[in-house]
C-alpha positions as CSV (number, residue, x, y, z in Angstrom):
1,M,-94.1,17.9,57.0
2,K,-92.2,21.0,55.9
3,E,-88.4,20.8,55.8
4,K,-86.6,23.1,58.2
5,H,-84.4,25.7,56.4
6,K,-80.8,25.2,57.2
7,K,-78.9,28.2,58.7
8,Y,-75.2,28.8,58.6
9,Y,-73.0,30.6,61.2
10,V,-69.7,32.4,61.4
11,Y,-68.0,32.2,64.8
12,I,-64.9,33.4,66.6
13,I,-63.2,31.4,69.3
14,L,-60.7,32.7,71.8
15,T,-57.9,30.2,72.5
16,V,-55.8,29.6,75.7
17,T,-52.9,31.2,73.8
18,D,-55.0,34.4,73.4
19,K,-55.4,34.0,69.7
20,L,-58.7,34.4,67.8
21,Y,-59.9,31.7,65.4
22,C,-62.7,32.3,62.9
23,G,-64.7,29.6,61.1
24,Y,-68.2,28.8,59.7
25,T,-70.6,26.0,60.3
26,D,-74.2,24.9,60.2
27,D,-74.1,23.9,63.9
28,V,-72.0,26.1,66.2
29,E,-72.4,23.9,69.3
30,K,-71.3,20.7,67.5
31,R,-68.4,22.5,65.8
32,Y,-67.2,24.1,69.0
33,K,-67.2,20.6,70.7
34,Q,-65.1,19.3,67.8
35,H,-62.6,22.1,68.3
36,I,-62.4,21.3,72.1
37,S,-62.0,17.6,71.5
38,G,-59.1,18.2,69.1
39,K,-61.1,17.1,66.0
40,G,-61.7,20.6,64.7
41,A,-59.2,22.7,62.7
42,K,-55.5,22.2,62.8
43,F,-55.2,25.6,64.3
44,T,-57.4,24.7,67.3
45,R,-55.5,21.5,67.9
46,A,-52.4,23.6,68.5
47,N,-54.2,26.4,70.2
48,K,-56.8,24.9,72.6
49,P,-60.2,26.8,72.6
50,L,-61.0,28.7,75.7
51,K,-64.3,30.5,74.9
52,L,-66.7,31.1,72.0
53,L,-66.8,34.9,71.7
54,Y,-69.0,35.6,68.6
55,T,-71.6,34.1,66.3
56,K,-73.5,35.5,63.5
57,E,-76.3,33.7,61.5
58,F,-76.6,33.6,57.7
59,E,-79.3,32.3,55.3
60,T,-76.8,30.7,52.9
61,K,-73.5,28.8,53.1
62,S,-72.0,31.3,50.6
63,Q,-72.9,34.3,52.8
64,A,-71.3,32.7,55.8
65,Q,-68.1,31.8,53.8
66,K,-67.8,35.3,52.5
67,E,-68.1,36.8,56.0
68,E,-65.6,34.2,57.4
69,Y,-63.1,35.3,54.7
70,R,-63.7,39.0,55.5
71,I,-63.2,38.5,59.2
72,K,-60.1,36.4,58.7
73,H,-58.5,39.3,56.9
74,L,-59.3,41.8,59.7
75,T,-56.6,42.9,62.2
76,R,-56.9,41.6,65.7
77,K,-58.0,45.0,66.8
78,N,-60.9,45.0,64.2
79,K,-61.9,41.5,65.2
80,L,-62.2,42.6,68.8
81,Q,-64.2,45.6,67.8
82,L,-66.6,43.4,65.9
83,I,-67.0,41.1,68.9
84,N,-67.5,44.1,71.3
85,Q,-70.2,45.5,69.0
86,E,-72.2,42.3,69.2
87,V,-71.8,42.2,73.0
88,L,-73.2,45.7,73.3
89,K,-76.3,44.9,71.2
């Protein structure tokens, strides 16, 4: 049986405090549930997740990490533009 190729994802969460949190994972649904339950990142323990706004798939962990780094250094305005571009697709 052929082994399934693992994918990696970058995601952006909107919090109840109207902040944007960006991360990467190999399982978006599982990671989002961790954030909601308070077992995710320190940031999302203090800023409860409200909604998953954005996901993007990558072939390698390295690609996902580089994109996460890039997004984390964007302004809020640029992050919202990125999210809106995906919604319009």
